[in-house]
C-alpha positions in Angstrom: -33.7 -118.7 -70.2 -37.4 -118.0 -71.0 -39.1 -116.5 -67.9 -42.2 -118.4 -66.6 -45.4 -116.4 -67.2 -46.1 -116.0 -63.4 -42.5 -115.3 -62.5 -42.4 -113.1 -59.4 -39.9 -110.6 -58.3 -37.7 -113.4 -57.1 -36.4 -114.7 -60.4 -36.6 -118.4 -61.1 -33.3 -120.2 -61.2 -34.9 -123.3 -62.6 -37.6 -124.6 -64.9 -41.1 -125.5 -63.6 -40.9 -128.5 -61.3 -42.7 -131.8 -61.2 -43.4 -133.0 -57.7 -41.3 -136.0 -56.7 -42.8 -138.8 -54.6 -41.6 -138.4 -51.0 -39.6 -141.2 -49.4 -40.4 -142.0 -45.8 -37.3 -143.5 -44.3 -35.9 -143.6 -40.8 -33.2 -141.2 -39.9 -30.0 -142.7 -38.6 -27.1 -141.1 -36.8 -23.4 -141.6 -37.4 -21.1 -141.4 -34.4 -17.6 -140.5 -35.4 -14.7 -140.9 -33.0 -12.4 -137.9 -33.1 -9.0 -137.1 -31.8 -7.4 -134.1 -30.1 -6.0 -131.2 -32.3 -2.7 -129.7 -32.9 -2.9 -126.0 -34.0 -1.4 -125.3 -37.4 -2.7 -122.0 -38.6 0.0 -120.3 -40.6 0.1 -116.9 -42.3 -0.6 -116.8 -46.0 -0.2 -114.4 -48.8 -1.4 -113.8 -52.3 0.7 -114.7 -55.3 1.2 -113.7 -58.9 2.7 -110.4 -58.0 -0.5 -108.7 -57.0 0.1 -108.3 -53.3 -0.9 -110.3 -50.2 -3.9 -111.0 -48.0 -3.6 -109.7 -44.5 -1.4 -111.8 -42.3 -2.8 -114.5 -40.0 -1.3 -112.5 -37.0 -4.0 -109.8 -36.8 -2.0 -108.0 -34.1 0.6 -107.2 -36.8 -1.9 -106.4 -39.6 -2.4 -102.9 -40.9 -5.0 -102.0 -43.5 -7.2 -99.1 -44.5 -9.0 -99.3 -41.2 -5.7 -99.0 -39.2 -4.0 -101.5 -36.8 -6.4 -104.3 -35.9 -6.2 -106.7 -33.0 -8.0 -110.0 -33.2 -11.0 -108.5 -31.5 -12.7 -109.2 -28.2 -13.5 -112.8 -27.4 -17.2 -113.6 -27.6 -18.9 -113.3 -24.2 -19.4 -116.7 -22.5 -23.2 -116.6 -23.0 -22.7 -116.2 -26.7 -20.3 -119.1 -27.1 -20.9 -122.7 -28.1 -18.3 -125.1 -29.2 -17.7 -128.2 -31.2 -15.1 -130.2 -33.1 -14.2 -131.2 -36.6 -11.9 -134.0 -37.5 -13.5 -136.8 -39.7 -10.9 -138.7 -41.7 -8.4 -135.8 -41.2 -4.7 -136.4 -40.7 -4.7 -133.8 -37.9 -7.9 -133.1 -35.9 -9.0 -129.5 -35.3 -11.3 -127.9 -32.8 -13.8 -125.2 -33.3 -15.8 -122.9 -31.1 -19.2 -121.7 -32.3 -20.7 -118.4 -31.2 -24.4 -118.1 -30.3 -26.8 -117.9 -33.3 -27.6 -114.3 -33.8 -30.7 -112.9 -35.7 -29.4 -110.4 -38.1 -32.5 -109.1 -39.8 -35.1 -108.9 -37.0 -37.7 -107.6 -39.4 -41.1 -108.7 -40.9 -41.6 -110.9 -43.9 -39.2 -113.5 -45.2 -35.5 -112.8 -45.7 -33.7 -115.5 -47.6 -30.9 -116.1 -50.1 -28.4 -114.5 -47.7 -24.8 -113.6 -48.4 -22.1 -112.6 -45.9 -18.5 -111.1 -46.0 -15.9 -110.5 -43.4 -13.4 -107.7 -43.8 -10.0 -109.3 -44.1 -8.3 -106.3 -42.5 -10.6 -106.3 -39.5 -12.7 -109.4 -39.0 -14.8 -107.4 -36.5 -16.4 -105.8 -39.6 -19.0 -108.1 -41.0 -21.7 -107.4 -43.7 -24.7 -109.5 -44.6 -27.4 -109.0 -47.3 -30.5 -110.9 -48.4 -33.7 -110.8 -50.3 -36.5 -109.1 -48.4 -40.2 -110.0 -49.3 -41.5 -106.9 -47.6 -39.3 -104.6 -49.6 -40.2 -106.5 -52.7 -43.9 -106.1 -52.1 -43.4 -102.3 -51.8 -41.3 -101.9 -55.0 -37.9 -103.5 -54.4 -34.8 -103.4 -52.3 -32.4 -105.6 -50.3 -32.0 -106.0 -46.6 -28.6 -105.2 -45.2 -27.0 -105.6 -41.8 -23.5 -104.6 -40.9 -21.6 -105.3 -37.7 -18.6 -103.7 -36.1 -18.2 -106.2 -33.2 -17.7 -109.5 -35.0 -21.4 -110.2 -35.6 -22.7 -109.9 -32.1 -24.8 -106.8 -32.8 -26.0 -105.5 -36.1 -27.0 -102.1 -37.7 -29.7 -102.7 -40.4 -30.9 -100.7 -43.4 -32.7 -101.1 -46.7 -30.6 -100.7 -49.9 -31.5 -99.9 -53.5 -35.2 -99.3 -53.0 -35.8 -96.8 -55.9 -34.6 -95.5 -59.2 -32.3 -97.1 -61.7 -30.5 -99.1 -59.1 -33.6 -100.7 -57.6 -32.9 -104.2 -56.4 -34.9 -107.4 -56.9 -32.8 -110.1 -55.3 -29.9 -112.5 -55.6 -27.2 -110.6 -53.7 -23.6 -111.8 -53.4 -20.8 -110.1 -51.4 -17.1 -110.3 -51.3 -14.2 -108.3 -50.0 -10.9 -107.9 -52.0 -7.4 -107.5 -50.5 -7.7 -103.7 -50.6 -10.7 -103.6 -48.4 -13.2 -103.0 -51.2 -16.6 -104.6 -50.6 -18.2 -105.6 -53.9 -21.9 -106.5 -54.1 -23.6 -108.0 -57.1 -27.3 -108.3 -57.3 -30.2 -108.5 -59.7 -31.7 -105.1 -60.4 -35.3 -104.6 -61.3 -36.0 -101.3 -63.0 -39.3 -101.1 -64.8 -39.6 -104.9 -65.0 -36.1 -105.2 -66.6 -33.9 -107.5 -64.7 -30.1 -106.8 -65.1 -26.9 -107.7 -63.3 -25.7 -104.8 -61.1 -22.5 -104.3 -59.1 -22.1 -101.9 -56.2 -19.0 -100.8 -54.3 -18.5 -99.9 -50.6 -15.3 -98.6 -49.2 -16.5 -98.4 -45.6 -17.4 -102.1 -45.0 -21.0 -101.8 -46.1 -22.1 -98.7 -44.3 -22.6 -97.0 -47.6 -22.3 -98.0 -51.3 -20.8 -95.2 -53.3 -20.8 -96.6 -56.9 -23.2 -98.8 -58.8 -22.6 -100.3 -62.3 -25.1 -102.0 -64.6 -23.4 -104.9 -66.4 -26.2 -106.2 -68.6 -28.9 -104.5 -70.7 -31.1 -107.4 -71.9 -33.5 -107.1 -69.1 -33.6 -110.8 -68.7 -30.7 -111.7 -66.4 -30.6 -114.1 -63.5 -28.5 -115.0 -60.5 -25.2 -113.1 -60.8 -22.1 -114.4 -59.1 -18.9 -112.5 -58.1 -15.3 -113.2 -57.5 -12.1 -111.2 -56.8 -8.4 -111.9 -57.0 -5.2 -111.0 -58.7 -5.1 -109.9 -62.3 -1.8 -111.3 -63.4 -0.3 -107.8 -63.4 1.7 -106.6 -60.5 -0.2 -104.0 -58.3 -3.5 -104.7 -60.0 -6.2 -107.0 -58.9 -9.5 -107.9 -60.6 -13.2 -108.2 -59.9 -15.4 -110.5 -62.1 -19.1 -111.2 -62.4 -20.9 -114.0 -64.2 -24.6 -114.1 -64.9 -27.2 -115.9 -66.9 -28.2 -113.3 -69.5 -31.1 -114.3 -71.7 -30.2 -118.0 -71.3 -26.4 -117.7 -71.9 -23.8 -117.4 -69.3 -21.7 -114.2 -69.7 -18.9 -112.7 -67.7 -17.3 -109.3 -67.3 -14.2 -108.1 -65.3 -12.6 -104.9 -64.2 -9.2 -103.9 -62.9 -8.8 -102.8 -59.2 -5.7 -100.9 -58.1 -6.6 -99.8 -54.5 -9.4 -98.9 -52.1 -12.1 -97.3 -54.3 -9.9 -97.6 -57.4 -12.0 -99.7 -59.8 -11.3 -99.3 -63.5 -13.6 -99.7 -66.5 -15.6 -102.9 -66.8 -14.4 -104.8 -69.9 -15.8 -106.8 -72.7 -18.8 -109.0 -72.1 -17.6 -112.5 -72.7 -20.0 -115.3 -73.7 -19.1 -118.6 -72.0 -19.0 -121.3 -74.8 -21.4 -124.2 -74.5 -23.7 -122.6 -72.0 -26.5 -121.8 -74.5 -26.7 -125.2 -76.2 -26.4 -127.0 -72.9 -28.9 -124.7 -71.3 -26.4 -124.3 -68.5 -27.1 -122.0 -65.6 -26.7 -121.3 -61.9 -23.0 -121.5 -61.4 -20.3 -119.5 -59.8 -17.1 -117.6 -60.8 -13.7 -117.8 -59.2 -10.4 -116.0 -59.8 -7.1 -117.8 -59.5 -3.7 -116.7 -58.1 -2.4 -115.5 -61.5 -5.6 -113.8 -62.6 -7.1 -116.7 -64.4 -10.9 -117.0 -64.3 -13.0 -120.1 -64.0 -16.8 -120.2 -64.5 -18.9 -123.3 -63.5 -22.4 -124.1 -64.6 -24.9 -127.0 -64.4 -25.9 -128.4 -67.7 -29.5 -129.0 -68.9 -31.7 -131.6 -67.2 -32.0 -135.0 -68.7 -34.3 -134.8 -71.8 -35.7 -131.5 -70.4 -37.7 -133.5 -67.8 -36.4 -131.6 -64.9 -34.4 -134.6 -63.7 -30.8 -135.6 -63.7 -28.4 -136.9 -64.6 -26.6 -133.6 -65.4 -23.1 -132.4 -65.6 -21.2 -129.6 -63.8 -19.2 -127.8 -66.5 -16.3 -125.4 -66.1 -14.8 -122.9 -68.6 -11.4 -121.3 -68.2 -10.3 -117.8 -69.2 -6.6 -118.2 -68.9 -5.5 -114.6 -69.6 -7.6 -112.9 -66.9 -8.4 -109.4 -68.0 -6.8 -110.0 -71.4 -8.7 -110.1 -74.7 -8.9 -113.9 -74.9 -12.2 -115.6 -74.4 -13.3 -118.6 -72.3 -12.4 -122.1 -73.2 -14.8 -124.8 -74.3 -16.6 -126.5 -71.4 -15.0 -129.3 -69.5 -17.0 -131.7 -67.4 -15.8 -131.3 -63.8 -18.4 -133.7 -62.3 -21.6 -135.5 -63.1 -24.6 -135.6 -60.8 -28.0 -137.3 -60.5 -29.4 -134.0 -59.1 -31.2 -132.1 -61.9 -32.1 -128.5 -62.1 -35.5 -128.8 -60.6 -35.6 -131.4 -57.8 -38.4 -130.7 -55.3 -37.4 -131.6 -51.8 -39.5 -131.3 -48.7 -36.8 -129.6 -46.7 -37.4 -126.3 -48.5 -40.6 -124.8 -49.8 -39.0 -123.4 -53.0 -41.6 -124.2 -55.6 -38.8 -124.5 -58.3 -36.9 -127.0 -56.2 -33.2 -127.3 -55.9 -30.3 -128.0 -58.3 -26.8 -129.3 -57.6 -25.8 -125.7 -56.5 -22.2 -126.1 -57.8 -19.9 -123.5 -56.3 -16.2 -123.0 -56.6 -13.5 -121.3 -54.4 -9.9 -120.8 -55.6 -7.0 -120.9 -53.1 -5.1 -117.7 -53.6 -2.9 -118.2 -50.5 0.7 -119.2 -50.3 -0.2 -122.3 -48.3 0.6 -125.8 -49.2 -2.2 -126.0 -51.7 -2.1 -122.5 -53.1 -3.4 -122.5 -56.7 -5.9 -125.3 -56.1 -9.5 -124.7 -57.1 -12.3 -126.5 -55.2 -15.8 -127.4 -56.3 -18.7 -128.2 -54.0 -22.0 -129.7 -55.3 -24.8 -132.1 -54.6 -25.2 -135.6 -55.8 -27.6 -138.5 -55.1 -28.1 -142.2 -55.9 -30.7 -141.6 -58.5 -32.5 -138.6 -60.1 -35.7 -138.8 -58.2 -34.6 -139.3 -54.6 -34.3 -136.4 -52.3 -31.6 -138.2 -50.3 -28.9 -135.7 -51.6 -25.4 -135.4 -50.3 -22.6 -132.8 -50.4 -19.5 -133.6 -52.4 -16.1 -131.9 -52.9 -13.6 -132.1 -55.7 -10.4 -130.1 -56.5 -8.3 -129.3 -59.5 -4.6 -128.4 -59.7 -4.8 -127.9 -63.5 -7.0 -124.8 -63.7 -10.1 -127.0 -64.1 -8.7 -129.3 -66.9 -8.8 -132.3 -64.6 -10.5 -133.0 -61.3 -10.0 -135.2 -58.3 -12.4 -138.0 -57.4 -15.4 -136.8 -55.4 -15.1 -136.7 -51.6 -18.3 -136.9 -49.7 -18.5 -134.0 -47.2 -21.6 -134.8 -45.0 -21.1 -137.7 -42.6 -24.8 -138.5 -42.1 -25.8 -142.1 -42.8 -29.6 -141.3 -42.8 -31.7 -140.8 -45.9 -32.7 -137.1 -45.4 -31.6 -134.3 -47.7 -28.6 -131.9 -47.6 -29.1 -128.9 -49.8 -27.5 -125.6 -51.0 -23.8 -126.1 -50.3 -21.6 -123.0 -49.9 -17.8 -123.0 -50.0 -15.1 -120.5 -49.0 -11.3 -120.5 -48.6 -9.4 -119.0 -45.7 -7.2 -116.6 -47.7 -4.5 -116.6 -45.0 -3.8 -120.4 -45.0 -5.9 -122.1 -47.7 -8.1 -124.2 -45.5 -11.5 -125.0 -46.9 -14.8 -124.2 -45.2 -18.2 -125.6 -46.3 -21.8 -125.1 -45.1 -25.2 -126.4 -46.1 -28.8 -126.9 -44.9 -29.0 -130.4 -43.4 -32.1 -132.4 -42.5 -30.4 -135.3 -40.6 -32.2 -134.3 -37.4 -35.6 -134.0 -39.1 -38.2 -136.6 -39.0 -38.7 -139.1 -41.9 -40.8 -136.4 -43.5 -37.5 -134.5 -44.1 -39.4 -131.2 -43.9 -37.1 -129.2 -41.6 -33.4 -128.4 -41.8 -30.6 -126.6 -39.9 -27.2 -125.3 -41.0 -24.2 -127.6 -40.8 -20.6 -127.0 -41.6 -17.3 -128.8 -42.0 -13.6 -127.9 -42.7 -10.8 -129.4 -44.8 -7.3 -128.6 -43.6 -5.4 -130.8 -46.1 -6.5 -129.5 -49.5 -9.7 -131.4 -49.9 -8.1 -134.8 -49.4 -10.2 -135.3 -46.2 -12.9 -133.4 -44.5 -13.7 -132.9 -40.8 -16.6 -134.3 -38.9 -19.7 -132.2 -39.5 -20.9 -129.8 -36.8 -24.2 -128.0 -36.5 -24.0 -124.2 -36.5 -27.7 -123.6 -36.2 -28.9 -124.9 -32.9 -32.4 -126.0 -34.0 -34.4 -127.0 -37.1 -36.2 -124.5 -39.3 -39.3 -125.2 -41.3 -39.3 -123.4 -44.6 -42.9 -124.4 -45.5 -44.3 -122.7 -42.4 -42.9 -119.4 -43.8 -45.3 -119.5 -46.7 -47.3 -118.0 -48.3 -44.9 -115.3 -49.5 -45.6 -111.6 -49.7 -47.7 -110.4 -52.6 -45.7 -110.5 -55.9 -43.3 -113.2 -54.6 -43.3 -116.9 -55.3 -42.7 -119.5 -52.6 -38.9 -119.5 -52.2 -38.3 -121.2 -48.9 -34.7 -120.9 -47.9 -33.9 -119.6 -51.4 -31.8 -120.9 -54.2 -28.4 -120.3 -52.6 -26.5 -118.8 -49.6 -22.8 -117.9 -49.3 -20.1 -118.4 -46.7 -16.9 -116.4 -45.7 -13.7 -117.7 -44.1 -10.7 -115.6 -43.1 -8.1 -115.6 -40.3 -9.4 -118.9 -38.9 -13.0 -117.4 -38.7 -15.7 -119.3 -40.5 -18.7 -117.0 -40.9 -21.8 -118.7 -42.3 -25.2 -117.1 -42.8 -28.6 -118.8 -43.3 -32.4 -118.3 -43.2 -33.9 -119.4 -39.9 -37.3 -119.4 -38.3 -36.5 -121.7 -35.3 -37.2 -120.6 -31.8 -33.4 -120.5 -31.1 -32.8 -117.1 -32.5 -34.4 -114.2 -30.6 -35.8 -111.0 -32.2 -37.9 -112.4 -35.1 -41.0 -110.2 -35.0 -43.2 -112.5 -37.1 -42.0 -116.1 -36.9 -42.5 -118.4 -38.7 -41.4 -116.0 -41.4 -37.7 -116.4 -42.0 -35.0 -114.1 -40.7 -31.3 -114.4 -41.6 -29.0 -115.6 -38.9 -25.2 -116.0 -38.4 -22.8 -117.4 -35.9 -19.0 -117.0 -35.7 -17.0 -120.2 -35.8 -13.4 -120.1 -34.6 -11.4 -122.8 -36.3 -8.3 -124.3 -34.9 -8.4 -123.2 -31.3 -6.1 -125.2 -29.0 -7.2 -126.9 -25.8 -5.4 -125.4 -22.8 -7.2 -126.6 -19.7 -9.0 -129.7 -18.5 -11.0 -129.7 -15.3 -13.2 -132.2 -13.5 -16.8 -130.9 -13.1 -18.1 -133.9 -11.1 -16.0 -135.5 -8.4 -16.5 -137.5 -5.2 -19.4 -139.6 -6.6 -20.5 -142.6 -4.5 -22.1 -145.6 -6.0 -23.4 -149.0 -4.9 -21.1 -151.9 -5.8 -22.1 -153.7 -9.0 -24.3 -150.8 -10.3 -24.1 -147.5 -12.2 -23.2 -144.2 -10.6 -26.2 -141.8 -10.3 -24.6 -139.3 -12.7 -21.9 -139.4 -15.3 -18.3 -138.3 -14.9 -18.1 -134.8 -16.4 -14.9 -133.1 -17.5 -14.6 -129.7 -19.3 -12.0 -128.5 -21.8 -11.4 -124.8 -22.6 -8.9 -122.8 -24.5 -6.5 -120.2 -23.1 -9.2 -117.6 -23.0 -11.7 -119.8 -21.2 -13.8 -120.6 -24.3 -15.3 -124.0 -24.2 -14.1 -126.4 -26.8 -16.2 -129.3 -28.1 -15.2 -132.5 -29.8 -12.0 -132.9 -27.8 -11.2 -136.5 -26.9 -11.1 -137.2 -23.2 -10.0 -140.6 -21.9 -10.9 -141.9 -18.5 -8.7 -144.5 -16.8 -9.8 -146.5 -13.7 -7.5 -148.7 -11.5 -6.7 -152.1 -12.8 -7.3 -153.8 -9.5 -9.2 -153.3 -6.3 -12.1 -151.0 -6.0 -12.7 -149.6 -9.5 -15.1 -148.6 -12.2 -16.0 -149.6 -15.7 -17.3 -147.5 -18.6 -20.2 -149.2 -20.4 -20.0 -146.9 -23.5 -16.2 -147.0 -23.6 -13.5 -145.1 -21.8 -13.2 -142.2 -24.3 -15.7 -139.5 -24.7 -15.9 -136.3 -26.8 -16.7 -132.9 -25.3 -20.0 -131.5 -26.4 -21.0 -128.0 -27.5 -20.4 -126.8 -23.9 -16.9 -128.3 -23.9 -18.0 -131.0 -21.5 -17.9 -134.8 -21.5 -20.6 -137.0 -20.0 -19.1 -140.4 -19.4 -21.3 -143.1 -17.9 -19.5 -145.2 -15.2 -20.4 -148.2 -13.1 -18.8 -149.7 -10.0 -17.2 -153.1 -9.8 -18.0 -155.5 -6.9 -15.3 -154.2 -4.6 -15.9 -151.5 -2.1 -13.5 -148.7 -1.4 -12.3 -145.2 -2.5 -10.2 -144.7 -5.6 -9.4 -142.2 -8.3 -10.2 -142.2 -12.0 -7.8 -140.2 -14.2 -9.1 -138.0 -17.1 -6.6 -137.2 -19.8 -6.4 -135.0 -22.9 -3.4 -135.3 -25.1 -0.9 -132.5 -24.4 -2.7 -131.4 -21.1 -2.0 -132.2 -17.5 -4.3 -135.0 -16.3 -7.0 -134.5 -13.6 -8.2 -137.0 -11.0 -11.7 -137.8 -10.0 -12.2 -139.4 -6.6 -14.9 -142.1 -6.6 -16.2 -144.4 -3.9 -17.9 -147.8 -4.2 -20.0 -149.0 -1.2 -21.9 -152.2 -0.6 -25.6 -152.0 -0.2 -25.5 -152.9 3.4 -23.3 -149.9 4.3 -26.1 -147.4 4.0 -29.7 -147.1 2.9 -29.6 -143.6 1.4 -27.0 -142.4 -1.2 -26.8 -138.6 -1.5 -25.5 -136.7 -4.4 -22.0 -135.7 -3.5 -19.3 -133.4 -4.9 -20.8 -131.6 -7.9 -18.4 -129.0 -9.3 -15.5 -129.3 -6.9 -13.1 -127.2 -8.9 
């Protein structure tokens, strides 16, 4: 792709944009009724004769870092919780940790990437662009954590010499514990795809390879997996190199044991279609799939466009990539300007793939997440999911992931597979809670536990909205990038670990807000409700009127962690003194694991009990009293937190 004349150190992933007319529409909310979960997290393993991923039971897992337990539970003050179960055959719970500011440094950090060590999920690594480093010559921000993302050690990487970094980092761990990083190097104004290797979970990077030499590369992507040969895995990188997508792979036989990078393969059809900005994924038998987004309609910067995939069936073999296959069509072009991010090159469909390498029920299935909309000019974009069981030759019908009924945008979807059981995690920036101006966003996520046939209810990971426009202007030498062009997500051992750019007042430690820091929160998927308790009890209300406060119950797991989204049903007596529930008798626990069910007395005075139930747990009773107005003139608050 020809570089724009004023291109900054953050390389453009798109053509120049034409500003779209903004649509001022009211935001609506979708209330989804959910059900109570059943835990079904099973161990998984790799296939194709190349070894296995660490077992789901972390207490029996041994890797290069030794025997690893699940790790300490997050402290109560760092925990939030929620629930995911929309259209799913079996509902699931989740518990979300407190949003944590990783970078805590000046300037904007954006386009973040994150990876969790599959041998020890307490070891987490995150990288991002850093405008301050860029202004001083180059480099990437890095944070690494040894306690599951609660605290972070930070450093600057690749700030000088032949390995100097510009931007566009992407991370991934392989099954040996190798941490691979691809990024865009910037040495003497030449932009090339680089790969770095860490064998100590990001504390140091011991080897760096340069994969392109044209000096005009853009947005590399990385994938790891089997190679098709027993005992050998592979690492692959795809990148836009002078307007053509190319890919290279290397064999991996152990921790630190990376072989020679092979032939540079051109991906057919990506030059003529002006395709760019895709991802690369490795299948369970070493096969490799690249996805790209085709040229905008008539080069106008608008859709409709196509998401294309090309297969390399022989992995590290000498064969090339197949002709492109259309996996999806989308109305989102390569340059749609949306008010939810200040990226002056706009957004594209941000198509990303993940391949299930587990031995789960859907092992071998490859998934594709992308954006689509009703027409090419609206910024009312939505996240969709497709899957293929034929190495990309055919694809399922699209499944809409976001459950918002309002018109505001959803952008930059990321996808990851839990390598131990094959469940699918997705995250994206979501503006459903923004005003009709659609100018703020926060991170949302969802999970599919049935192979992409259905998807859970959406849950917010970021507590509050961020405003990308307020982070501008950028540092000298950088263009307005907003949240960036992409972000990544990791998922392993039931732990969903997203990362995002944030300038809200929820995260603490940002030294120069509203500049953007990168943030994360740990999401535990599939935790099982173990205890239900009544928080309010002994309330007294006047007959024929509402109680002064709602009935509150709380659901926690076996470790006392609050679980949200669990369905709690309240049952009042069928005769005599009793209560009714104006909003219905079933309520979902919130992010603190609590219900808040409004209740009203009937016309009969007396004391009675309401029973609260959660499927599979012992019920609890809540004593209530109805009194006639003549019985007293003052009604005190009674009975808060009796258990």
